[in-house]
RODO-2510 file (C-alpha; in nm, 4 decimals, decimal comma):
residues 405
     n   res          X          Y          Z
     1     m     2,8345     1,6282     1,3564
     2     s     2,4713     1,6544     1,4594
     3     r     2,3207     1,4028     1,6999
     4     r     2,0852     1,2785     1,4277
     5     i     2,3549     1,1288     1,2105
     6     k     2,6000     1,0220     1,4803
     7     r     2,6379     0,6445     1,4948
     8     m     2,8006     0,4244     1,7566
     9     n     3,0066     0,1270     1,6476
    10     p     2,7527    -0,1546     1,6223
    11     k     2,7960    -0,4921     1,7872
    12     p     2,8459    -0,7877     1,5556
    13     r     2,5133    -0,9123     1,4272
    14     s     2,3815    -1,2155     1,2477
    15     r     2,3683    -1,2283     0,8696
    16     d     2,0013    -1,1344     0,8581
    17     e     2,0556    -0,8242     1,0750
    18     r     2,3481    -0,6629     0,8908
    19     d     2,3175    -0,2954     0,7944
    20     d     2,5205    -0,3205     0,4750
    21     s     2,3523    -0,3572     0,1407
    22     r     2,3915    -0,6885    -0,0378
    23     p     2,3431    -0,7357    -0,4108
    24     f     2,0584    -0,9503    -0,5310
    25     k     2,1060    -1,1810    -0,8269
    26     a     1,9080    -1,0498    -1,1195
    27     r     1,7347    -1,2977    -1,3440
    28     t     1,8593    -1,2989    -1,6986
    29     a     1,6224    -1,3329    -1,9903
    30     k     1,7765    -1,6718    -2,0653
    31     a     1,7339    -1,8029    -1,7113
    32     a     1,3864    -1,6641    -1,6585
    33     g     1,2619    -1,7639    -2,0014
    34     p     1,0421    -1,5574    -2,2325
    35     r     0,7216    -1,4136    -2,0991
    36     p     0,4035    -1,5930    -2,2037
    37     g     0,2916    -1,4740    -2,5458
    38     s     0,6176    -1,2881    -2,6209
    39     k     0,7925    -1,3157    -2,9543
    40     p     1,1417    -1,4662    -2,9831
    41     g     1,4076    -1,1938    -2,9648
    42     a     1,1625    -0,9336    -2,8350
    43     k     1,2954    -0,6713    -2,5922
    44     p     1,1868    -0,6980    -2,2267
    45     p     0,8690    -0,5012    -2,1588
    46     r     0,9128    -0,1571    -2,0152
    47     f     0,7846    -0,0809    -1,6686
    48     a     0,5379     0,1893    -1,7579
    49     a     0,3760     0,0997    -2,0842
    50     e     0,4295    -0,2431    -2,2333
    51     r     0,2694    -0,4913    -1,9960
    52     p    -0,1026    -0,4978    -2,0690
    53     e    -0,1341    -0,8433    -1,9171
    54     r    -0,0561    -0,6982    -1,5726
    55     r    -0,2526    -0,3743    -1,5792
    56     v    -0,5452    -0,2892    -1,3552
    57     a    -0,7753    -0,4367    -1,6193
    58     k    -0,7161    -0,7650    -1,4404
    59     a    -0,9252    -0,6357    -1,1571
    60     a    -1,1949    -0,4892    -1,3782
    61     p    -1,5429    -0,6047    -1,2749
    62     q    -1,6255    -0,7556    -1,6119
    63     e    -1,3291    -0,9942    -1,5837
    64     r    -1,4279    -1,1226    -1,2383
    65     p    -1,7029    -1,3837    -1,2076
    66     a    -2,0307    -1,2007    -1,1534
    67     p    -2,2664    -1,3371    -0,8860
    68     e    -2,5288    -1,5620    -1,0377
    69     k    -2,8012    -1,4166    -0,8159
    70     p    -2,8673    -1,0679    -0,6754
    71     v    -2,7514    -1,0150    -0,3168
    72     e    -3,1120    -1,0187    -0,1883
    73     a    -3,1633    -1,3712    -0,3244
    74     l    -2,8593    -1,4999    -0,1322
    75     l    -2,9892    -1,3867     0,2092
    76     p    -3,1591    -1,6532     0,4232
    77     t    -3,5345    -1,6009     0,4601
    78     k    -3,5562    -1,8531     0,7452
    79     v    -3,3297    -1,9857     1,0169
    80     q    -3,0413    -2,1944     0,8851
    81     t    -2,7356    -2,3616     1,0363
    82     v    -2,3993    -2,3633     0,8582
    83     k    -2,0584    -2,5087     0,9359
    84     v    -1,7433    -2,2971     0,9658
    85     t    -1,5046    -2,3970     0,6853
    86     a    -1,1268    -2,4236     0,6987
    87     d    -1,0970    -2,0913     0,5136
    88     e    -1,3147    -1,9286     0,7778
    89     n    -1,1181    -2,0622     1,0742
    90     n    -1,0206    -1,7853     1,3222
    91     m    -1,2469    -1,5344     1,1428
    92     r    -1,4377    -1,2843     1,3557
    93     v    -1,8127    -1,3367     1,3774
    94     d    -1,8951    -1,0044     1,2102
    95     r    -1,6367    -1,0659     0,9343
    96     f    -1,7878    -1,4116     0,8832
    97     l    -2,1295    -1,2578     0,8135
    98     e    -1,9782    -0,9882     0,5898
    99     a    -1,7936    -1,2477     0,3840
   100     r    -2,0981    -1,4734     0,3448
   101     f    -2,3474    -1,1909     0,2874
   102     p    -2,1577    -0,8841     0,1528
   103     g    -2,4728    -0,6704     0,1232
   104     l    -2,5455    -0,6616     0,4970
   105     s    -2,5020    -0,3317     0,6774
   106     f    -2,2767    -0,2981     0,9793
   107     s    -2,5705    -0,1973     1,2011
   108     h    -2,7773    -0,5020     1,0977
   109     i    -2,4896    -0,7402     1,1721
   110     q    -2,4349    -0,5869     1,5151
   111     r    -2,8049    -0,5998     1,5940
   112     v    -2,8368    -0,9689     1,5001
   113     v    -2,5381    -1,0625     1,7167
   114     r    -2,6316    -0,8364     2,0084
   115     k    -2,9841    -0,9810     2,0325
   116     g    -2,8482    -1,3358     2,0347
   117     e    -3,0249    -1,4279     1,7102
   118     l    -2,6945    -1,5618     1,5801
   119     r    -2,5508    -1,8440     1,7881
   120     v    -2,2373    -2,0554     1,7673
   121     d    -2,2724    -2,4146     1,8884
   122     g    -2,5926    -2,3020     2,0558
   123     k    -2,4278    -2,0209     2,2554
   124     r    -2,4472    -1,6425     2,2328
   125     v    -2,1350    -1,4726     2,1036
   126     d    -1,9884    -1,1273     2,0604
   127     s    -1,9228    -0,9823     1,7143
   128     k    -1,5470    -0,9816     1,7875
   129     d    -1,5324    -1,3472     1,8931
   130     r    -1,3325    -1,5825     1,6664
   131     l    -1,4804    -1,8860     1,4952
   132     e    -1,3210    -2,2289     1,4686
   133     e    -1,3417    -2,4756     1,1816
   134     g    -1,6319    -2,7172     1,2210
   135     q    -1,8403    -2,5016     1,4552
   136     s    -2,2143    -2,4732     1,3840
   137     v    -2,3438    -2,1206     1,3288
   138     r    -2,7172    -2,0529     1,3584
   139     i    -2,8068    -1,7720     1,1188
   140     p    -3,1459    -1,5994     1,1506
   141     p    -3,3429    -1,4515     0,8577
   142     l    -3,1488    -1,1555     0,7174
   143     k    -3,2473    -0,8573     0,5079
   144     l    -3,0867    -0,5577     0,3438
   145     d    -3,1446    -0,2153     0,4944
   146     t    -3,3653     0,0166     0,2927
   147     p    -3,1358     0,2659     0,1198
   148     k    -3,1670     0,6210     0,2470
   149     a    -3,2299     0,8999     0,0031
   150     a    -2,9008     1,0717    -0,0648
   151     s    -2,8934     1,4339     0,0435
   152     p    -2,7527     1,6814    -0,2064
   153     l    -2,3829     1,7601    -0,1625
   154     s    -2,2761     2,1091    -0,0671
   155     e    -2,0617     2,3092    -0,3076
   156     a    -1,7518     2,2375    -0,0971
   157     a    -1,8319     1,8651    -0,0913
   158     q    -1,8789     1,8610    -0,4678
   159     k    -1,5346     2,0206    -0,5111
   160     t    -1,3820     1,7613    -0,2782
   161     l    -1,5494     1,4786    -0,4703
   162     a    -1,4223     1,6242    -0,7995
   163     a    -1,0696     1,6419    -0,6536
   164     l    -1,0857     1,2751    -0,5526
   165     k    -1,2118     1,1764    -0,8981
   166     e    -0,9217     1,3647    -1,0555
   167     m    -0,6771     1,1661    -0,8392
   168     t    -0,8376     0,8309    -0,9225
   169     l    -0,6192     0,5733    -1,0970
   170     y    -0,8619     0,2830    -1,0585
   171     e    -1,2067     0,2295    -0,9068
   172     d    -1,4722    -0,0414    -0,8798
   173     d    -1,7424    -0,1328    -0,6264
   174     d    -1,4884    -0,2471    -0,3664
   175     v    -1,1610    -0,0684    -0,4306
   176     l    -1,0274     0,2782    -0,5022
   177     v    -0,6664     0,3599    -0,5955
   178     l    -0,5715     0,7270    -0,5733
   179     n    -0,2690     0,9107    -0,7091
   180     k    -0,2002     1,1100    -0,3925
   181     p    -0,0310     1,4411    -0,4699
   182     f     0,2774     1,5794    -0,2958
   183     g     0,1994     1,7700     0,0236
   184     l    -0,1428     1,6188     0,0935
   185     a    -0,1532     1,4181     0,4178
   186     v    -0,3246     1,0803     0,4315
   187     q    -0,4529     1,1308     0,7862
   188     g    -0,4997     1,4252     1,0190
   189     g    -0,2467     1,5385     1,2756
   190     s    -0,1265     1,8473     1,4541
   191     g    -0,2126     2,1474     1,2373
   192     t    -0,3462     1,9306     0,9524
   193     t    -0,6971     2,0308     0,8450
   194     r    -0,7172     1,8785     0,4958
   195     h    -0,6248     1,5162     0,4386
   196     i    -0,7394     1,2123     0,2384
   197     d    -0,9243     1,0498     0,5282
   198     q    -1,1298     1,3659     0,5808
   199     m    -1,1947     1,4049     0,2057
   200     l    -1,3373     1,0510     0,1899
   201     e    -1,6336     1,1669     0,4036
   202     v    -1,8024     1,2872     0,0825
   203     m    -1,8044     0,9284    -0,0469
   204     r    -2,0257     0,7807     0,2270
   205     d    -2,2879     0,5554     0,0712
   206     s    -2,6597     0,5264     0,1503
   207     k    -2,5769     0,2885     0,4373
   208     g    -2,3373     0,5382     0,5911
   209     q    -2,0252     0,3418     0,4974
   210     k    -1,7193     0,5539     0,4338
   211     p    -1,4201     0,4283     0,2293
   212     r    -1,1395     0,3068     0,4541
   213     l    -0,7629     0,3522     0,4439
   214     v    -0,5805     0,0179     0,4366
   215     h    -0,2242     0,1559     0,4293
   216     r    -0,0464     0,4930     0,4466
   217     i     0,2190     0,6902     0,2613
   218     d     0,4001     0,9997     0,3870
   219     k     0,2572     1,3480     0,3290
   220     d     0,5372     1,4463     0,0899
   221     t     0,5401     1,1113    -0,0939
   222     s     0,3347     1,1082    -0,4132
   223     g     0,1650     0,8151    -0,5812
   224     c    -0,0474     0,5046    -0,5292
   225     l    -0,2741     0,4971    -0,2250
   226     l    -0,5073     0,1986    -0,1910
   227     i    -0,8497     0,2482    -0,0300
   228     a    -1,1260    -0,0019     0,0501
   229     k    -1,4803     0,1123    -0,0282
   230     t    -1,6473    -0,1619     0,1792
   231     r    -1,5766    -0,3448     0,5059
   232     f    -1,5532    -0,6666     0,3072
   233     a    -1,2746    -0,5227     0,0902
   234     a    -1,1021    -0,3619     0,3886
   235     s    -1,0769    -0,6974     0,5668
   236     h    -0,9254    -0,8730     0,2643
   237     l    -0,6857    -0,5932     0,1667
   238     t    -0,5627    -0,5436     0,5229
   239     g    -0,4973    -0,9165     0,5375
   240     a    -0,3028    -0,8983     0,2101
   241     f    -0,0739    -0,6292     0,3540
   242     r    -0,0318    -0,8259     0,6758
   243     s     0,0650    -1,1414     0,4848
   244     r     0,2905    -0,9377     0,2506
   245     s     0,0891    -1,0373    -0,0547
   246     a     0,0966    -0,6749    -0,1693
   247     r     0,3935    -0,5763    -0,3868
   248     k     0,4925    -0,2087    -0,3869
   249     t     0,7485    -0,0267    -0,5997
   250     y     0,8841     0,3228    -0,5313
   251     w     1,0978     0,5552    -0,7430
   252     a     1,3434     0,8027    -0,5913
   253     l     1,6218     1,0410    -0,6903
   254     v     1,9396     1,0263    -0,4796
   255     p     2,2845     1,1907    -0,4885
   256     g     2,5816     0,9831    -0,6001
   257     l     2,5796     0,6278    -0,7300
   258     p     2,4896     0,3459    -0,4881
   259     k     2,7319     0,0517    -0,4941
   260     p     2,6549    -0,2210    -0,5653
   261     k     2,3941    -0,1117    -0,8179
   262     q     2,1460    -0,3673    -0,6853
   263     g     2,1246    -0,4578    -0,3201
   264     r     1,9388    -0,5480    -0,0036
   265     i     1,9270    -0,3233     0,3015
   266     s     1,8475    -0,5002     0,6282
   267     t     1,8455    -0,3048     0,9561
   268     f     1,6470    -0,2470     1,2708
   269     l     1,4651     0,0853     1,2983
   270     a     1,3469     0,2689     1,6088
   271     k     1,1639     0,5977     1,6568
   272     e     1,3621     0,8895     1,7965
   273     e     1,1621     1,1895     1,9164
   274     s     1,2770     1,5384     2,0016
   275     e     1,0910     1,8570     2,0885
   276     d     1,0308     1,9544     1,7262
   277     d     1,0929     1,6434     1,5185
   278     t     1,0476     1,2668     1,4978
   279     i     1,2748     1,0453     1,2886
   280     m     1,3514     0,6767     1,2486
   281     r     1,7075     0,5827     1,3379
   282     i     1,9149     0,2685     1,2887
   283     a     1,8868     0,0525     1,5999
   284     q     2,0369    -0,2650     1,7420
   285     h     1,8657    -0,6044     1,7449
   286     g     1,6800    -0,6443     2,0735
   287     e     1,6661    -0,2734     2,1434
   288     e     1,3337    -0,1581     2,2902
   289     g     1,0964    -0,0368     2,0197
   290     a     1,3189    -0,1585     1,7344
   291     s     1,1601    -0,3314     1,4336
   292     h     1,3338    -0,5240     1,1557
   293     a     1,3123    -0,3564     0,8146
   294     v     1,4155    -0,4911     0,4733
   295     t     1,4376    -0,2967     0,1449
   296     y     1,5641    -0,3984    -0,1991
   297     y     1,6983    -0,1247    -0,4279
   298     a     1,8165    -0,1117    -0,7885
   299     v     1,9812     0,1620    -0,9912
   300     v     1,7713     0,2393    -1,2985
   301     e     1,9640     0,5269    -1,4586
   302     t     2,2288     0,7844    -1,3616
   303     a     2,2927     1,1460    -1,4533
   304     g     2,6697     1,1793    -1,4683
   305     n     2,7092     0,9742    -1,1470
   306     k     2,6051     1,2859    -0,9548
   307     l     2,2366     1,1985    -0,9291
   308     t     2,0805     0,8553    -0,9601
   309     w     1,7288     0,7303    -1,0201
   310     v     1,6733     0,4267    -0,7969
   311     s     1,3803     0,1888    -0,7730
   312     l     1,2891     0,0567    -0,4287
   313     k     1,0928    -0,2470    -0,3134
   314     p     1,0084    -0,2503     0,0585
   315     v     0,9532    -0,5987     0,2005
   316     t     0,8426    -0,4622     0,5369
   317     g     0,6361    -0,1481     0,5909
   318     r     0,8018     0,0546     0,8670
   319     t     0,7538     0,4280     0,9153
   320     h     0,9952     0,6256     0,6923
   321     q     1,1643     0,2965     0,6031
   322     l     1,2809     0,3892     0,2526
   323     r     1,3933     0,7374     0,3562
   324     a     1,5899     0,6096     0,6556
   325     h     1,7411     0,3197     0,4600
   326     m     1,8659     0,5361     0,1742
   327     e     2,0201     0,7807     0,4220
   328     h     2,1819     0,4859     0,5997
   329     i     2,3699     0,3698     0,2882
   330     g     2,4862     0,7268     0,2189
   331     h     2,2362     0,8207    -0,0521
   332     p     1,9489     1,0126     0,1117
   333     i     1,6553     1,1013    -0,1104
   334     v     1,6769     1,4440    -0,2746
   335     g     1,4531     1,7021    -0,1068
   336     d     1,3999     1,4988     0,2120
   337     p     1,3644     1,7516     0,4986
   338     k     1,4280     1,4884     0,7688
   339     y     1,6997     1,2587     0,6356
   340     f     1,8980     1,4555     0,3762
   341     n     2,2022     1,5750     0,5718
   342     i     2,4980     1,5802     0,3324
   343     e     2,7088     1,8811     0,4303
   344     n     2,7778     2,1511     0,1694
   345     w     2,5573     1,9740    -0,0865
   346     k     2,3839     2,2085    -0,3280
   347     l     2,0644     2,1288    -0,5145
   348     p     2,1364     2,1359    -0,8904
   349     g     1,9814     2,4303    -1,0715
   350     g     1,6258     2,3750    -1,1917
   351     l     1,5432     2,1003    -0,9417
   352     q     1,2786     2,1769    -0,6830
   353     n     1,3610     2,1211    -0,3176
   354     r     1,0790     1,8711    -0,2685
   355     l     1,0917     1,5066    -0,1653
   356     h     1,1707     1,3046    -0,4778
   357     l     0,9887     0,9865    -0,3758
   358     l     0,7019     0,8288    -0,5702
   359     a     0,4856     0,5318    -0,4746
   360     r     0,5099     0,4186    -0,8349
   361     r     0,3162     0,0936    -0,8406
   362     i     0,1050    -0,1408    -0,6296
   363     v     0,0048    -0,4982    -0,7149
   364     i    -0,2320    -0,6782    -0,4771
   365     p    -0,4950    -0,9545    -0,4989
   366     h    -0,8472    -0,8201    -0,5496
   367     p    -1,0923    -0,9174    -0,2713
   368     r    -1,3256    -1,0826    -0,5242
   369     g    -1,0619    -1,2414    -0,7470
   370     g    -0,8100    -1,1170    -1,0001
   371     v    -0,5349    -0,8655    -0,9360
   372     i    -0,5270    -0,4899    -0,8784
   373     d    -0,2248    -0,3467    -1,0613
   374     a    -0,2035     0,0336    -1,0548
   375     t     0,0773     0,2639    -1,1675
   376     a     0,1139     0,6345    -1,0823
   377     p     0,2850     0,8896    -1,3096
   378     l     0,5726     1,1073    -1,1933
   379     p     0,4507     1,4138    -0,9991
   380     q     0,5189     1,7524    -1,1553
   381     h     0,8355     1,8279    -0,9569
   382     m     0,9890     1,4851    -1,0292
   383     q     0,8908     1,4988    -1,3973
   384     q     1,0701     1,8345    -1,4176
   385     s     1,3820     1,6794    -1,2642
   386     w     1,3654     1,3783    -1,4979
   387     n     1,3414     1,6173    -1,7973
   388     l     1,6334     1,8338    -1,6795
   389     l     1,8546     1,5316    -1,6106
   390     g     1,7611     1,3503    -1,9317
   391     l     1,6207     1,0458    -1,7497
   392     d     1,3876     0,8199    -1,9477
   393     a     1,0834     0,7246    -1,7380
   394     a     1,0034     0,4420    -1,9821
   395     r     1,3238     0,2479    -1,9053
   396     f     1,2965    -0,1112    -1,7856
   397     d     1,2896    -0,1245    -1,4065
   398     p     1,5420    -0,3844    -1,2760
   399     i     1,3672    -0,4017    -0,9364
   400     e     1,1395    -0,6508    -1,1153
   401     n     1,4124    -0,9096    -1,0504
   402     a     1,4362    -0,8463    -0,6748
   403     p     1,3168    -1,1234    -0,4408
   404     e     0,9883    -1,0883    -0,2547
   405     e     1,1415    -1,1491     0,0890
***
């Protein structure tokens, strides 16, 4: 047996640290009650197509309250003093200005703070200092930077911009949701020359702001990738991920049939590096570098009990968490080059040897109100597998009933 999959007998652990999967209690239609606006006796809505009340339209600009005045009219034209509110407690000085005056450029904010024009309780501060509720903030006259004339894009930049537009699932002034294709890295690394972060350079605005990554998905994972187009949005979205307000759903194809069909996987994960590879392994509580990871899974449909479509809901966001967790319970994801290690297992004819993992859906509060709710279609290689196995992508997804913690 290879060193990668060898496991030592673990020490007894507390209930919350057990490796084994535990079933979660699904809500029945009777217990949960009908959805608002549904007809008596109606079938539960399907995951992909029958829930218009939860689509990205919720985050559409026309459904969010529009500012009553243009941004310029909201900027102070003379010195004013404001109090830090409870919602602004522990907020950085620069984030405080961004939140109060979203149109300000990064350079203008830094300049105002650096020159001491902005003061807190009469004292100079740094842009990274934290504010406390009740403090008095002296704000000088502010103004928007004059937009620079946009230079024409090169032919290569135009192609990159077109590629990003083709990936776009949802976009407004603050947020962009891309359908990242298989094989395209999110960030650069050793030997990686083309990646999402580099492609976003073509979307710099007249103030020089470039869209920002607020989370990551693996290179070979397809699907929803959320990007902030402004610093204001980046601050709010990053906070939503940190507070676990974002809900993510993944689809995967695995060998065999997980038992129970719905469960919770709770382990500690630690990074294990070798000369030519880096993987996440199951670790013990208290082990150096180990982080707690929790995943809920649910069987959606099977193909003769030989291959199973599972839906996954990560509660935490550890590196390779879903891939390592599915390998841990004996059902590694089909096509996974790092964690699929079932001996003498042969890929069924017609299925491509690519990672069958899709970041299917993301639901997260919009920075300006409402909800972003984006869904990505199956990538080409997974759609081919679904067709060959007779799986119905429109089936109801039972992971809907999994807890949020």
